[in-house]
LOVEXTOR-212752 format. One record per residue: chain; x negated, y negated, z of N, C-alpha, C, CB in turn. Coordinates in pm, whole numbers, plus 50000, padded with zeros to 5 digits. Last residue first. Glycine has a CB too. Layout:
N
NUFI unit   n.X   n.Y   n.Z  ca.X  ca.Y  ca.Z   c.X   c.Y   c.Z  cb.X  cb.Y  cb.Z
NUFI    A     X     Y     Z     X     Y     Z     X     Y     Z     X     Y     Z
...
***
This chain:
278
NUFI unit   n.X   n.Y   n.Z  ca.X  ca.Y  ca.Z   c.X   c.Y   c.Z  cb.X  cb.Y  cb.Z
NUFI    A 51915 71282 39595 51789 71360 39607 51717 71329 39732 51697 71336 39492
NUFI    A 52114 71113 39538 52140 71218 39637 52023 71303 39662 52252 71303 39595
NUFI    A 52050 70947 39345 52063 70883 39483 52086 70992 39583 52184 70776 39490
NUFI    A 52054 71099 39120 51921 71054 39172 51936 71001 39311 51858 70945 39081
NUFI    A 52282 71185 38986 52234 71254 39106 52118 71206 39170 52211 71383 39080
NUFI    A 52335 71023 38770 52421 71000 38881 52369 71086 39011 52571 71041 38839
NUFI    A 52191 70897 38530 52133 70984 38633 52206 70971 38767 51984 70952 38652
NUFI    A 52404 70919 38257 52292 70846 38319 52214 70934 38415 52343 70724 38394
NUFI    A 52637 71026 38145 52599 71063 38285 52501 70965 38342 52539 71203 38290
NUFI    A 52887 70894 37953 52741 70894 37982 52705 70921 38124 52683 70766 37944
NUFI    A 53134 71153 37895 53094 71015 37930 52953 71015 37962 53173 70959 38047
NUFI    A 53113 71383 37617 53103 71351 37759 53078 71207 37780 52995 71430 37825
NUFI    A 53110 71435 37349 53238 71436 37415 53239 71393 37557 53292 71565 37408
NUFI    A 52849 71450 37278 52922 71320 37247 53057 71317 37308 52938 71299 37096
NUFI    A 52774 71700 37344 52738 71597 37432 52809 71461 37402 52592 71581 37427
NUFI    A 52834 71850 37122 52932 71858 37240 52905 71756 37336 52929 71992 37312
NUFI    A 52637 71836 36942 52744 71744 36923 52843 71743 37045 52816 71779 36794
NUFI    A 52476 72051 37015 52436 71909 37050 52547 71813 37039 52325 71861 36963
NUFI    A 52550 72337 37143 52609 72253 37040 52574 72110 37080 52767 72274 37026
NUFI    A 52386 72490 37303 52494 72552 37234 52541 72465 37115 52607 72580 37331
NUFI    A 52187 72311 37401 52145 72433 37333 52256 72495 37252 52095 72532 37432
NUFI    A 52359 72129 37525 52269 72084 37416 52222 72207 37337 52145 72002 37473
NUFI    A 52471 72275 37725 52548 72228 37623 52470 72186 37508 52626 72127 37668
NUFI    A 52238 72327 37882 52310 72437 37822 52402 72391 37708 52391 72509 37926
NUFI    A 52179 72067 37964 52078 72144 37891 52148 72254 37809 51972 72207 37990
NUFI    A 52401 72018 38130 52375 71934 38004 52275 72004 37910 52318 71790 38042
NUFI    A 52362 72198 38330 52486 72201 38250 52463 72129 38116 52604 72135 38328
NUFI    A 52119 72124 38441 52131 72265 38381 52263 72268 38293 52137 72383 38503
NUFI    A 52182 71874 38536 52082 71882 38427 52096 72019 38355 51935 71863 38484
NUFI    A 52367 71934 38745 52404 71860 38626 52315 71879 38510 52410 71720 38656
NUFI    A 52290 72043 38982 52312 72135 38870 52351 72058 38745 52422 72238 38904
NUFI    A 52275 71846 39169 52146 71907 39118 52161 71996 38994 52082 71991 39228
NUFI    A 52546 71799 39212 52463 71703 39138 52333 71757 39089 52435 71588 39222
NUFI    A 52591 72042 39368 52662 72019 39240 52583 71915 39154 52812 71968 39268
NUFI    A 52430 72005 39589 52403 72119 39504 52472 72101 39364 52454 72250 39574
NUFI    A 52567 71780 39698 52422 71781 39655 52386 71883 39561 52336 71797 39768
NUFI    A 52811 71897 39757 52804 71793 39654 52657 71770 39602 52862 71660 39712
NUFI    A 52746 72084 39955 52797 72129 39824 52789 72025 39709 52939 72171 39841
NUFI    A 52673 71905 40157 52582 71995 40103 52619 72047 39969 52564 72101 40191
NUFI    A 52929 71782 40199 52815 71706 40154 52708 71793 40094 52759 71627 40266
NUFI    A 53201 71983 40058 53109 71947 40163 52999 71852 40106 53047 72075 40225
NUFI    A 53504 71875 39907 53364 71933 39889 53283 71890 39998 53296 71892 39757
NUFI    A 53860 71924 39865 53744 71882 39940 53615 71948 39897 53766 71908 40083
NUFI    A 54196 71806 39800 54083 71893 39772 53948 71840 39828 54072 71912 39622
NUFI    A 54370 71608 39851 54366 71709 39947 54263 71813 39925 54490 71768 39956
NUFI    A 54196 71349 39702 54321 71377 39767 54305 71491 39865 54428 71409 39665
NUFI    A 53906 71440 39744 53968 71384 39623 54108 71429 39650 53905 71437 39478
NUFI    A 53653 71393 39984 53788 71423 39958 53827 71360 39825 53877 71375 40071
NUFI    A 53368 71532 40121 53422 71451 40016 53562 71492 39980 53335 71457 39897
NUFI    A 53195 71522 40424 53304 71587 40354 53357 71489 40252 53415 71632 40452
NUFI    A 52900 71578 40619 52972 71494 40529 53078 71583 40453 52872 71420 40430
NUFI    A 52699 71557 40916 52790 71640 40829 52877 71543 40742 52886 71737 40920
NUFI    A 52404 71366 40894 52532 71391 40950 52611 71474 40860 52602 71266 40979
NUFI    A 52184 71282 40766 52173 71398 40858 52297 71429 40924 52072 71377 40960
NUFI    A 52275 71068 40618 52235 71178 40546 52208 71301 40634 52117 71141 40469
NUFI    A 52385 70810 40681 52435 70931 40757 52388 71065 40692 52595 70930 40763
NUFI    A 52244 70642 40512 52232 70627 40652 52279 70751 40730 52307 70509 40693
NUFI    A 52348 70737 40261 52202 70757 40296 52186 70745 40448 52107 70648 40220
NUFI    A 52610 70652 40277 52583 70795 40269 52434 70818 40302 52619 70852 40127
NUFI    A 52584 70379 40288 52647 70447 40393 52619 70593 40398 52786 70425 40384
NUFI    A 52472 70332 40035 52387 70319 40151 52448 70376 40277 52352 70178 40172
NUFI    A 52687 70363 39872 52593 70470 39875 52488 70457 39990 52525 70476 39743
NUFI    A 52817 70118 39921 52880 70240 39975 52778 70352 39977 53004 70281 39891
NUFI    A 52639 69953 39781 52661 69928 39923 52729 70057 39988 52753 69795 39942
NUFI    A 52664 70035 39514 52538 70051 39582 52555 70032 39744 52434 69946 39519
NUFI    A 52903 70228 39362 52885 70112 39443 52763 70127 39534 53009 70085 39524
NUFI    A 52956 70454 39221 52890 70347 39142 52860 70225 39235 52983 70302 39018
NUFI    A 53110 70629 39362 52977 70674 39313 52890 70564 39257 52995 70778 39207
NUFI    A 53358 70503 39397 53271 70521 39508 53126 70556 39471 53326 70625 39595
NUFI    A 53482 70495 39137 53416 70370 39189 53323 70392 39310 53524 70268 39229
NUFI    A 53372 70786 38947 53475 70714 39030 53411 70592 39099 53538 70811 39141
NUFI    A 53197 70941 38816 53200 70800 38783 53323 70721 38842 53200 70787 38632
NUFI    A 53229 71202 38889 53107 71136 38921 53114 70984 38906 52999 71189 38836
NUFI    A 53479 71260 38756 53473 71258 38905 53350 71176 38951 53466 71407 38964
NUFI    A 53408 71252 38498 53503 71151 38548 53499 71140 38700 53645 71184 38501
NUFI    A 53234 71475 38501 53179 71345 38467 53271 71236 38521 53163 71332 38313
NUFI    A 53411 71685 38548 53309 71657 38649 53254 71514 38622 53193 71767 38646
NUFI    A 53555 71671 38313 53626 71654 38437 53531 71618 38538 53702 71773 38477
NUFI    A 53351 71737 38123 53418 71606 38123 53495 71574 38251 53513 71600 38008
NUFI    A 53303 72004 38205 53194 71899 38225 53260 71756 38217 53077 71915 38109
NUFI    A 53534 72125 38131 53501 72122 38272 53399 72017 38297 53451 72256 38320
NUFI    A 53521 72097 37852 53634 72050 37929 53606 72034 38075 53747 72142 37912
NUFI    A 53285 72217 37792 53300 72082 37758 53412 72025 37843 53325 72065 37610
NUFI    A 53343 72482 37875 53235 72412 37940 53241 72262 37914 53104 72466 37895
NUFI    A 53538 72557 37695 53564 72547 37839 53469 72460 37906 53560 72677 37904
NUFI    A 53400 72556 37458 53512 72463 37468 53548 72444 37615 53636 72514 37388
NUFI    A 53199 72750 37502 53157 72611 37480 53273 72511 37504 53103 72596 37338
NUFI    A 53277 72972 37770 53279 72934 37627 53256 72789 37608 53410 72971 37563
NUFI    A 53084 73080 38041 53167 72967 37991 53166 72962 37837 53114 72832 38049
NUFI    A 52915 73266 38132 53052 73309 38135 53144 73198 38069 53094 73338 38284
NUFI    A 52669 73143 38152 52686 73249 38053 52830 73289 38031 52608 73370 38094
NUFI    A 52704 72973 38373 52697 72917 38241 52720 73020 38129 52565 72852 38224
NUFI    A 52699 73158 38581 52827 73083 38554 52818 73023 38412 52852 72967 38665
NUFI    A 52434 73263 38566 52550 73355 38543 52678 73277 38516 52571 73450 38665
NUFI    A 52276 73006 38596 52274 73085 38479 52396 73175 38458 52155 73165 38480
NUFI    A 52230 72870 38832 52358 72852 38768 52372 72941 38640 52377 72703 38732
NUFI    A 52017 73101 38986 52072 72969 38985 52209 72964 38918 51979 72877 38917
NUFI    A 51950 73358 39005 51916 73290 38882 51985 73157 38873 51950 73374 38763
NUFI    A 52041 73473 39222 51905 73455 39225 51854 73369 39105 51842 73586 39228
NUFI    A 52365 73360 39349 52278 73407 39243 52134 73376 39265 52319 73351 39115
NUFI    A 52505 73236 39556 52504 73380 39545 52402 73441 39450 52635 73423 39505
NUFI    A 52483 72962 39524 52454 73021 39657 52437 73172 39646 52568 72988 39759
NUFI    A 52561 72922 39262 52434 72879 39312 52388 72955 39431 52439 72738 39344
NUFI    A 52831 73008 39279 52734 73077 39194 52596 73045 39240 52752 73038 39047
NUFI    A 52949 72805 39445 52949 72953 39482 52847 73032 39410 53083 73018 39454
NUFI    A 52915 72584 39296 52848 72586 39421 52839 72741 39469 52927 72491 39526
NUFI    A 53073 72643 39071 52937 72612 39058 52857 72637 39183 52924 72477 39018
NUFI    A 53334 72665 39179 53271 72779 39098 53120 72764 39101 53322 72781 38945
NUFI    A 53364 72410 39293 53356 72520 39375 53300 72651 39309 53487 72542 39427
NUFI    A 53363 72257 39049 53258 72234 39151 53245 72357 39243 53290 72106 39234
NUFI    A 53611 72342 38949 53482 72374 38877 53364 72360 38968 53461 72282 38756
NUFI    A 53777 72227 39141 53773 72379 39123 53651 72413 39050 53899 72436 39045
NUFI    A 53716 71957 39091 53691 72016 39220 53684 72167 39210 53797 71975 39319
NUFI    A 53810 71933 38819 53665 71899 38853 53631 71968 38990 53641 71733 38863
NUFI    A 54077 71995 38832 53983 72088 38763 53833 72058 38794 54006 72080 38611
NUFI    A 54152 71774 38988 54166 71913 39041 54078 72015 38970 54311 71960 39031
NUFI    A 54097 71566 38801 54016 71578 38931 54031 71722 38995 54065 71466 39038
NUFI    A 54197 71476 38566 54153 71612 38576 54073 71637 38704 54070 71646 38456
NUFI    A 54285 71210 38629 54179 71237 38533 54113 71376 38548 54075 71130 38547
NUFI    A 54359 71237 38982 54379 71189 38848 54272 71233 38756 54389 71043 38845
NUFI    A 54434 71223 39329 54393 71310 39218 54443 71240 39086 54454 71460 39234
NUFI    A 54283 70936 39498 54383 71033 39473 54352 71113 39341 54521 70964 39467
NUFI    A 53938 70911 39630 54071 70865 39573 54169 70974 39555 54054 70799 39440
NUFI    A 53721 70976 39771 53703 70943 39635 53831 70893 39572 53651 71058 39562
NUFI    A 53611 70926 40085 53745 70931 40018 53712 70883 39870 53863 70830 40096
NUFI    A 53412 71090 40308 53411 71020 40179 53540 71039 40101 53295 71067 40095
NUFI    A 53316 71084 40623 53433 71128 40550 53442 71033 40427 53566 71124 40641
NUFI    A 53061 71204 40821 53096 71100 40721 53215 71160 40639 52968 71061 40624
NUFI    A 53066 71270 41172 53092 71314 41039 53123 71192 40946 53208 71416 41041
NUFI    A 53008 71148 41399 52996 71293 41402 53010 71346 41257 53104 71356 41498
NUFI    A 52821 70840 41390 52936 70916 41365 52908 71070 41369 52991 70874 41232
NUFI    A 52587 70700 41411 52629 70770 41526 52757 70841 41512 52637 70683 41634
NUFI    A 52555 70591 41158 52448 70687 41203 52494 70765 41323 52317 70612 41237
NUFI    A 52764 70411 41136 52763 70528 41055 52667 70634 41105 52730 70492 40917
NUFI    A 52693 70224 41337 52828 70288 41340 52827 70417 41255 52940 70188 41286
NUFI    A 52449 70137 41252 52460 70216 41386 52593 70286 41390 52446 70118 41517
NUFI    A 52530 69991 41032 52431 70106 41018 52441 70192 41137 52284 70058 41000
NUFI    A 52712 69797 41141 52759 69917 41061 52664 70022 41046 52798 69881 40928
NUFI    A 52649 69573 41271 52647 69698 41349 52680 69817 41270 52740 69690 41463
NUFI    A 52687 69372 41097 52546 69400 41139 52539 69536 41225 52490 69273 41227
NUFI    A 52965 69374 41097 52891 69421 40973 52752 69457 41011 52888 69312 40860
NUFI    A 53013 69241 41334 53054 69381 41322 52974 69446 41199 53217 69390 41301
NUFI    A 52942 68981 41263 52872 69051 41370 52895 69206 41361 52920 68996 41510
NUFI    A 53118 68925 41054 52973 68932 41025 52900 69000 41139 52914 68790 41001
NUFI    A 53360 68922 41202 53336 69019 41091 53191 69034 41063 53408 68977 40963
NUFI    A 53328 68704 41373 53335 68840 41433 53311 68948 41323 53477 68863 41503
NUFI    A 53326 68511 41158 53217 68520 41261 53213 68660 41321 53237 68414 41377
NUFI    A 53574 68545 41026 53445 68561 40964 53325 68578 41050 53423 68453 40884
NUFI    A 53853 68707 41058 53762 68631 41148 53619 68642 41097 53771 68684 41295
NUFI    A 53987 68876 40901 54023 68742 40896 53936 68645 40981 54160 68733 40937
NUFI    A 53910 69134 40947 53864 69077 40820 53895 68929 40807 53926 69150 40706
NUFI    A 53805 69299 41212 53900 69192 41180 53855 69111 41056 53916 69099 41302
NUFI    A 53747 69637 41157 53689 69504 41164 53799 69406 41132 53567 69488 41068
NUFI    A 53907 69854 41120 53837 69845 41247 53762 69716 41260 53743 69960 41264
NUFI    A 54009 69832 40859 54098 69823 40974 54030 69799 41109 54175 69946 40983
NUFI    A 53788 69840 40682 53912 69749 40652 54002 69736 40773 54000 69807 40531
NUFI    A 53602 70016 40791 53572 69875 40800 53704 69792 40785 53466 69834 40690
NUFI    A 53682 70285 41003 53687 70229 40866 53687 70084 40868 53806 70277 40791
NUFI    A 53652 70565 41204 53610 70425 41191 53615 70385 41036 53461 70405 41255
NUFI    A 53880 70779 41379 53810 70732 41249 53769 70588 41273 53908 70743 41114
NUFI    A 53999 71067 41530 53931 70928 41556 53844 70887 41431 53831 70933 41691
NUFI    A 54294 71220 41557 54171 71216 41474 54117 71073 41492 54200 71252 41315
NUFI    A 54486 71418 41786 54443 71289 41732 54320 71311 41634 54405 71190 41854
NUFI    A 54552 71641 41929 54646 71594 41830 54614 71459 41773 54779 71592 41886
NUFI    A 54347 71690 42103 54359 71780 41988 54457 71734 41886 54397 71914 42033
NUFI    A 54398 71510 42315 54291 71481 42216 54300 71569 42089 54152 71501 42282
NUFI    A 54692 71403 42439 54627 71535 42390 54528 71497 42286 54734 71642 42327
NUFI    A 54825 71177 42487 54769 71239 42596 54685 71366 42562 54874 71269 42688
NUFI    A 54929 71095 42244 54857 70999 42323 54777 71065 42435 54953 70897 42380
NUFI    A 55092 71303 42150 54959 71285 42095 54869 71190 42174 54971 71236 41959
NUFI    A 55347 71344 42217 55252 71392 42316 55108 71357 42270 55269 71546 42339
NUFI    A 55490 71235 42000 55537 71207 42135 55429 71241 42239 55666 71287 42165
NUFI    A 55385 71350 41785 55348 71218 41806 55395 71170 41947 55404 71132 41695
NUFI    A 55518 71600 41770 55374 71603 41808 55334 71455 41844 55282 71662 41685
NUFI    A 55771 71537 41693 55750 71592 41824 55608 71586 41872 55796 71729 41828
NUFI    A 55727 71423 41434 55802 71343 41541 55773 71395 41679 55958 71348 41518
NUFI    A 55615 71633 41303 55546 71508 41318 55599 71428 41433 55554 71430 41194
NUFI    A 55831 71809 41296 55711 71850 41369 55628 71725 41394 55628 71959 41289
NUFI    A 56000 71664 41129 56045 71694 41268 55922 71734 41352 56155 71809 41270
NUFI    A 55849 71664 40894 55889 71530 40954 55927 71554 41094 56010 71461 40877
NUFI    A 55818 71936 40834 55706 71853 40874 55733 71724 40942 55630 71824 40762
NUFI    A 55975 72213 40869 56017 72072 40867 55909 71988 40921 56145 72050 40947
NUFI    A 55737 72443 40726 55851 72413 40800 55888 72264 40782 55829 72448 40945
NUFI    A 55373 72412 40764 55496 72461 40698 55612 72420 40784 55494 72619 40676
NUFI    A 55147 72356 40901 55157 72296 40767 55281 72346 40695 55031 72328 40683
NUFI    A 55037 72398 41164 55174 72346 41146 55192 72277 41006 55205 72245 41261
NUFI    A 54795 72470 41246 54878 72572 41193 55019 72534 41178 54870 72688 41274
NUFI    A 54638 72264 41324 54721 72326 41426 54811 72435 41377 54803 72224 41490
NUFI    A 54535 72193 41081 54439 72247 41183 54513 72310 41296 54347 72138 41238
NUFI    A 54758 72077 40965 54698 72201 40911 54609 72266 41009 54619 72173 40785
NUFI    A 54796 71845 41112 54897 71951 41114 54838 72084 41065 55016 71910 41027
NUFI    A 54558 71713 41043 54579 71750 41181 54682 71855 41195 54617 71633 41261
NUFI    A 54598 71666 40772 54509 71768 40808 54517 71805 40958 54373 71726 40772
NUFI    A 54761 71449 40781 54830 71574 40747 54731 71692 40788 54870 71579 40587
NUFI    A 54573 71243 40808 54667 71282 40928 54733 71416 40910 54782 71175 40948
NUFI    A 54445 71236 40570 54373 71265 40692 54463 71307 40804 54295 71148 40733
NUFI    A 54647 71165 40393 54590 71299 40378 54513 71334 40510 54495 71306 40250
NUFI    A 54716 70909 40482 54826 71013 40473 54760 71149 40465 54921 70990 40346
NUFI    A 54475 70777 40445 54527 70799 40574 54630 70909 40582 54582 70676 40622
NUFI    A 54462 70763 40162 54361 70836 40246 54415 70873 40382 54235 70749 40265
NUFI    A 54672 70597 40103 54675 70735 40053 54577 70822 40132 54641 70740 39901
NUFI    A 54587 70361 40222 54704 70425 40273 54720 70567 40229 54822 70351 40235
NUFI    A 54363 70301 40060 54344 70336 40199 54474 70402 40260 54303 70207 40279
NUFI    A 54495 70255 39818 54388 70362 39823 54371 70396 39967 54249 70315 39759
NUFI    A 54658 70031 39868 54720 70161 39832 54619 70273 39842 54778 70156 39688
NUFI    A 54542 69846 40152 54543 69884 40011 54610 70011 39985 54407 69892 39958
NUFI    A 54750 69703 40410 54640 69778 40359 54647 69800 40217 54628 69902 40425
NUFI    A 54879 69504 40675 54880 69537 40534 54743 69605 40499 54907 69407 40447
NUFI    A 55056 69589 40969 54932 69545 40911 54933 69592 40759 54807 69605 40993
NUFI    A 55284 69563 41241 55255 69587 41094 55122 69525 41053 55370 69527 41003
NUFI    A 55281 69749 41550 55286 69621 41475 55238 69644 41335 55199 69510 41543
NUFI    A 55258 69980 41697 55389 69922 41686 55396 69792 41593 55437 69890 41827
NUFI    A 54984 70027 41666 55041 69997 41806 55177 69930 41789 54943 69900 41895
NUFI    A 55018 69975 41341 54921 70001 41446 54971 69941 41577 54784 69944 41409
NUFI    A 55173 70087 41048 55194 70040 41175 55072 70075 41269 55324 70096 41225
NUFI    A 55139 69950 40709 55132 70065 40807 55153 70004 40947 54988 70146 40799
NUFI    A 55218 69839 40384 55226 69821 40524 55204 69953 40604 55360 69760 40557
NUFI    A 55048 69698 40096 55133 69809 40159 55122 69794 40314 55080 69960 40112
NUFI    A 54879 69530 39985 55016 69495 39968 55113 69602 40024 55043 69472 39824
NUFI    A 54572 69438 39909 54646 69478 40029 54796 69431 40020 54576 69418 40158
NUFI    A 54506 69554 39573 54513 69453 39675 54597 69499 39800 54573 69327 39613
NUFI    A 54472 69718 39363 54442 69779 39491 54450 69679 39598 54308 69843 39491
NUFI    A 54501 69579 39136 54621 69648 39186 54595 69713 39311 54672 69747 39092
NUFI    A 54216 69424 39204 54332 69403 39129 54457 69469 39188 54309 69450 38996
NUFI    A 53998 69678 39349 54034 69534 39312 54163 69534 39240 53925 69465 39221
NUFI    A 53839 69879 39606 53910 69854 39483 53944 69704 39460 54037 69937 39483
NUFI    A 53706 69998 39817 53823 69911 39840 53902 69893 39719 53784 69778 39890
NUFI    A 53597 70324 39845 53596 70206 39765 53726 70125 39793 53583 70244 39614
NUFI    A 53466 70464 40155 53564 70452 40030 53542 70324 39966 53720 70462 40068
NUFI    A 53403 70643 40441 53348 70567 40336 53437 70572 40209 53208 70617 40308
NUFI    A 53456 70660 40785 53515 70681 40648 53450 70589 40551 53667 70658 40647
NUFI    A 53316 70855 41049 53305 70723 40974 53360 70748 40833 53151 70669 40967
NUFI    A 53481 70993 41329 53437 71007 41191 53433 70877 41117 53524 71101 41119
NUFI    A 53384 71008 41675 53464 70958 41564 53395 70993 41430 53486 70804 41577
NUFI    A 53361 71064 41979 53341 71152 41860 53429 71110 41742 53371 71299 41896
NUFI    A 53185 70862 42198 53310 70876 42124 53283 70957 41999 53371 70736 42087
NUFI    A 52974 70795 42362 52984 70938 42318 53116 70966 42237 52979 71034 42447
NUFI    A 52899 70547 42425 53005 70604 42504 53025 70755 42471 53135 70526 42482
NUFI    A 52727 70415 42253 52671 70495 42358 52769 70567 42452 52586 70412 42434
NUFI    A 52933 70125 42236 52826 70205 42179 52764 70287 42287 52722 70120 42111
NUFI    A 53271 70143 42343 53136 70101 42359 53035 70187 42294 53106 70091 42495
NUFI    A 53569 70070 42181 53482 70175 42219 53338 70106 42233 53486 70297 42109
NUFI    A 53919 69985 42167 53781 69945 42166 53700 70064 42218 53757 69816 42252
NUFI    A 54168 70122 41936 54117 70094 42068 53970 70065 42073 54147 70204 42157
NUFI    A 54461 70133 41755 54323 70088 41756 54275 70062 41902 54309 69960 41669
NUFI    A 54684 70386 41632 54645 70294 41736 54496 70259 41722 54675 70355 41875
NUFI    A 54958 70442 41403 54837 70479 41467 54806 70370 41570 54723 70498 41366
NUFI    A 55181 70567 41156 55164 70495 41280 55035 70547 41347 55291 70512 41373
NUFI    A 55368 70602 40878 55236 70600 40919 55224 70512 41054 55148 70545 40802
NUFI    A 55662 70806 40857 55602 70672 40870 55465 70672 40935 55693 70584 40949
NUFI    A 55630 71099 40645 55667 71038 40777 55593 70908 40793 55634 71134 40897
NUFI    A 55547 71202 40406 55663 71123 40409 55704 71061 40541 55766 71200 40363
NUFI    A 55322 71360 40466 55310 71245 40377 55424 71148 40388 55299 71290 40237
NUFI    A 55331 71426 40824 55334 71462 40692 55329 71335 40596 55458 71546 40670
NUFI    A 55105 71386 41103 55223 71356 41032 55216 71408 40885 55246 71209 41036
NUFI    A 54929 71313 41408 54969 71410 41301 55094 71363 41234 54992 71552 41358
NUFI    A 54754 70990 41434 54830 71102 41492 54883 71190 41374 54951 71048 41584
NUFI    A 54447 70829 41467 54556 70862 41386 54626 70989 41435 54511 70876 41246
NUFI    A 54278 70561 41593 54334 70692 41639 54455 70715 41548 54375 70690 41799
NUFI    A 53991 70385 41528 54128 70410 41484 54170 70552 41526 54140 70391 41328
NUFI    A 53800 70184 41725 53821 70323 41675 53969 70333 41645 53774 70437 41782
NUFI    A 53587 69908 41726 53724 69953 41730 53724 70088 41668 53822 69856 41659
NUFI    A 53295 69843 41926 53361 69854 41796 53503 69903 41823 53284 69951 41698
NUFI    A 53076 69644 42123 53194 69729 42113 53234 69733 41970 53310 69679 42202
NUFI    A 52886 69465 42226 52849 69599 42177 52963 69690 42170 52747 69660 42262
NUFI    A 53039 69226 42311 52920 69224 42217 52887 69356 42155 52798 69176 42289
NUFI    A 53394 69300 42301 53270 69270 42374 53151 69274 42270 53247 69376 42496
NUFI    A 53657 69171 42094 53566 69277 42143 53453 69219 42213 53516 69364 42032
NUFI    A 53998 69056 42096 53855 69033 42083 53768 69154 42142 53818 68898 42155
NUFI    A 54262 69217 41908 54209 69165 42041 54058 69159 42024 54250 69261 42168
NUFI    A 54450 69126 41625 54330 69190 41681 54293 69132 41816 54212 69174 41586
NUFI    A 54790 69181 41577 54688 69080 41609 54575 69156 41684 54750 68957 41698
NUFI    A 55036 69270 41338 54924 69312 41435 54821 69202 41454 54849 69443 41382
NUFI    A 55356 69126 41346 55233 69141 41271 55118 69179 41381 55200 69001 41185
NUFI    A 55664 69290 41443 55558 69190 41458 55438 69221 41385 55524 69172 41596
NUFI    A 55949 69361 41253 55824 69421 41314 55722 69309 41327 55764 69543 41223
NUFI    A 56284 69245 41323 56155 69243 41243 56041 69300 41324 56118 69098 41197
NUFI    A 56593 69401 41329 56485 69346 41412 56349 69360 41336 56479 69423 41552
***
């Protein structure tokens, strides 16, 4: 029996769609629901910011919404898998037979708010095939992001030493918060070779597509007073931590320059990646 294709229902003038995702492990079929929500209704949703990508990131993977199929990009599907698994983690259900746990939880998720995660993401919450409706929804995006309870930034799946980058970021953020001398204690502990390796990993993280897209950065600016969380697969950095990290870039580069000027040739060109976060 074939699965029907998802069809968007029309919205009222001041409505948006909210995506409900239910708990599940990475290997459990992705299923979720889209429901309309009025502005000012107090819906506690998280706004997702991510890079759509091009080429190999075309919409060619399928998920289920209300029992119907819809195509998404590989990047978006990967993000949804991580976001829904976090529901299991928050419930203390991150061990054991996750597929069986997922199956049982999804049976009751419809009636239990603690078993859902409410998200807004343009690729799914806006009907991309209806140009008139899409343009109207785009005009509402500033309000959508500003009224969200949290900005969820998806930087992508782990690659290019991203785990090392996030772990290094955690070291830097911890040092800055504990030390009266800023980043100096951490820098003094790093051999030049280690500092180069870690700096290269950070540079590659900074130059992921999300960080270089002006439209996406506007989403961050609009929600600057809202809690933010940055994901690189299952590793995370808070918005506050990310700002502290970017502010530490100059200190890292200055230290490398003092130790060995040639070391800077090993790094991708930083430019001024932290200026948009100031």
